[in-house]
Residue, then its C-alpha position, 0 to 999 in steps of 0.5 A: m362850213k357846217d361845224k361854223e354856220v351862225l346858230v344865233s342871230a340876235q338883230n337890234v333886240s330890244k325888250k321893255f317892261s313898265k315900273s308898276l303893275k297897273s300900267s303894266l296891264k294897262y299897256g298889255a290890254s291896249d296891246i291886246i286889242r289893238s293886235t285883235l283888230g289888227l292896227s299896229i302897236d307903238k313900239k316907243l316907251r310910254p309913261q312907266e316903262f323902260w327897255a330892260v334890254d336896248d339894240i343889241s346885236f351879235e351873232l353866235r357861230r357853232g364852236e364860240c361861247i359869248g359870255l354876258i356881263g354887267h352889274n344886276g340889273a343891267g339886263k342879262s338875264t332879261l336877253l337870255k329869256v328873249l333869246n330862249g322864247l320866253y318873252a317876245p322882243d318889242k323890238g328886232q329879230i333873233v333866228m335860233k337854229g337847232k336844239i337848245g338846252a336852257l340854264i336860266e333860273l334854278g329848277a327852271g324847266f322842271n316839274p316839282i312834284l316829279t322825280g328827278r327821273e321823270n323830269i329827266y324825260n320831260n326836259a328831253s321830250i320837250l328839246g325833240f329828243t325820243k324815250k329811247e334816245v334818253e334812255e341810252k343816256i339816262e345812266s350818264i345824266i345820273d351819274f354825272s349828277e352825283i344824285r343817284d341816291f334822289i334821283d327818284t325823289p320828287v323835286q320840290n324835295y331838293s336843294s338848290g345845288m341838286k336842282v342845277r346838278l340835274g339841271f346842268a347834267v341834263a342839258a349838257h348830255l343832251e348835246p344841244d346845238i345851243l347852250i344857254i347858261d345864267e349864273v346858276l353855276a354860282v350855286g355848285d360846289l368847287g368840284f361841280i362847278l370844274k367837272c361843268f367846264s370839263k363837260i362845257d370843253e366837251l361841247l364847245p366845238h359842237t355847241a354855241v354857248i351864252f354864257v352870264s356869270h358875275s366871276m370874271p374866272m369863269i368868262s374869261r375861261i371859256c368865252n371868245e367873246i364879251i358883251l358889257m352890258d349896262h342898264g339894258k344897252v351895250e357899254y362894250q362888245g368884243r373879242d378883246i375878253g381883257k378890256g371888257i373885264q378891266l370895264y366891268y371891274n372900272k365900274f366896281s372900283n372903290n378908291s377909298k381906304n378901308t380900315v379892318y383892324d387898327n389899335q391905336i398904336l401906330e398912325l399912318i400918316s402918307v403913302q407915296t410913291d414915284l409913279l406918274n398917274n399911279e402906273i407902272h410898266r412891267h420890269q420897272d421899278f418902283n419905290l414905296i414911301l409909307e410914312f407912320k406915328i406912333n402913338r404909345p412906345i413899343e418895344e421893337l420896330p414894327v413889321l410892316y406887311l405890303e399885300f397886291k391883290d388884282k380886280e377880284q380882290k384876291p391876294i397875289a403877291g406880299i412884301f415883307v419890310k423889316e429891320h431890328k430896331e429897339g425902344i421906339k418912343t411915342g411920337s416917333k415917326i418911322i418912314y419905310k421905304t421900300t423898292v419893288k424890283n423887276p414887277l411882273f404884273t401884266l397889264g391891269k388894275y391893283i389895289l395895295d393893302i397894308g399891315s403891321y404887327d409886333p415882330s415878337t408876338e406878331s400882335p398886329y397893330l393896323r390893317i388897312n385896304n386899298v391904301l393905293e390902287f394902280t395900274v400897269g401899262g403894257e401893250k396886251e392885257q392877260w388875265i392872269p395877274f402876273e407872267l414869270d421871266s423864264e429862260n427857254i430852250i427849244t429845240l426840233h428834231 
């Protein structure tokens, strides 16, 4: 079926670089000489060389989006440049079918001394579009970019956000068969990013998309396959987006407490739970016990605030633990025990932060991040942090 044809095929693709300019020039000259003489070029690593991309294979069909994730230096952008033809692979084979639109670097493909309008025609001609075809779309491109007032200004005077707006507008409206997007969308404002994703939704049934981002909500939003890269190699590849994202977060997990605010009045002594291996299950109540020591007399019992965060450190739920008690003396110990009833967290990793404050003045006593890290077990991981209970009635007429 034409709509599901394979548009991108990468088989055992590898790309190596040298760590120093001197060795890079030496090896480059040697390779050119050997190639000119018809001699084979050694594909193995030489001193000072490393694999930036190491043995990566995948297929991408029309209507699919593959997400590339990993830390800075994992090889994502290098792989994109190999796919886009900017670098030749040292090993492996790449087959790309159709027209390719790429947003790999800010301003890439733009001539800085030409105006935005002139660059639209330039980019389109490189992709194989005629002047007439561009003229039919140019007003729509300019409207989408929201930079009409500056469209006849040289691109070298554009801000990074304006370059992203124009670059995405051109790439999307020329309706390429393959659309390659690096982290450039992170530069745009929220309104434009939402508009970009709406446009990607519109394009996706007819396009194959390769998407690189450090934003896991963005990856989860459009990708149906994921590749987690680490030092050029594939660490995870598959259609379980949640699993790939969880492995990504595991690489950056930090179990150490971080005291953000402390006025020396309240001291955290211990945090205890009844969780086995710090794992809970949906709908299963669990207890949290926090013990504090009072270092100076205070008027009232402090309010304890428990804040639960998801993988992206976003607060998703909170609990206030409070009771009226007066005249708390120095040296007193306070034990707060709270039972979290019917937790609705979905499978994944979560973090507990705590805060404490004076109930009368709301002045803070203490704020500590990451006092507890726990995982939620279950059968299926979802990107959403929690799933609400509901009673549903479905009728069919």
